[in-house]
Structure formats: structure tokens, C-alpha cells
Steps between C-alpha positions, in 0.01 A plus 500: 500500500161433664600697808611801295178500297296471819689794651450700181125431512482602866708813429241604240207397723615593850151444645577126475724528806198583716240307301678169437838465667379595848255208489770265377727601789217435746415157362854360471746483788823557304349689207765771525756242380284413199485862389855603597634526145186683387552745787864561402407570138211721616748713696669590173175559311260673741646590837169630631336159451810331645489728805137397559579133451798512737274650766250217456766231514667662800165500682437141388842390628535706815147604588332406825410150385820407317783655698842409368434216261643657184876512548572509126268797436781743578722360225210534255449865602874563463495353147194711417671810634804437280272442198319829565829689533638343179183605316528854641167480682419790730283477808641169620318431827514123530366384836695283740472480878756229585864558409807283510821687419835350404796612294342376175177701520610800706443764233162369384366456853620847595299651213190286560501558876520877449148487351366255757601647834140545611413132444836335582447237769813285488859591418749217518860600433765239424829606658827357373826443676780753467695228316247493216699611193205703367454706816740769387368524143127493580328838476421671828131567532311655788140412571284772653260312724350807667174459303480122549251509786359152431827309528464200725 
């Protein structure tokens, strides 16, 4: 309940993302984990504020000083994306630069990557054996990487 009320307060006072949360992210190493549920709720309440927050956390996790230390951030962004879609938010532009794709998150990652091609740095694709029973029922999705100029 506390997380929802916090998200509601931030949704109504979006300046708090820049004024308060950015400082919290800077001061605490794994702060993105502490605010993960707030972020997910915020995606359903105020996608503009959530977009800004995802950009900050992405920079915090994968910026020059912190490269690659936030492996669980992607799952948080995926949950936030689903929350935004369920709440019929428009303008979903959640930021993510490191992607891990498998059969469970294929659809969400496809949608999120489409809006992050200019900042995408890592794309890890889990490939399954032909004997995997789900291989024939999984949706076929193509990733257009032509705009992903920062992929390492």
C-alpha cells in the first residue's frame, strides 16, 4: 500500500522524480530495487514521470560509471511496461539499453526495444534447441536492428 501511495504522490507531483528520486539513486547503490514497485505503479498512473524515471535508472545502472550492474532492471521495466499497457497509457517510452531476450519475454522486449534502438547497447538472445516443445508454438518476432548503432 505504501508503494502505491508513493507512486500516486509522485504521479501528481512529477517534479519529485528530478528533485528527490535522482538524488536517492545517486546516494544508494541499489536504489532502483528499493523503488521498483513504486516505478511499476507509476507506469500505470503517470507514464511521463515513469519514462523520466526509467531514463534516470537506466543511466544509473548502465552509465559510464556503473556499466552492467543492474541485471534485474530489465524485468522491472517489463513489469512497468505491462502495467502501462493495462492502464491504457499512451506515450510509453520506458528507457532500457541492455536487453536479454528469451521465450518468456519476447513480446515485451520487442515492444520496448522498438523505442530504444538509438540507445540499445547490449542484446542477448537466448536460443533454444529444436527439441524444445515450445519452439513451434512461440510467436515469431523479427527485431529490426538497423537503427541500433550503439550495440556492442
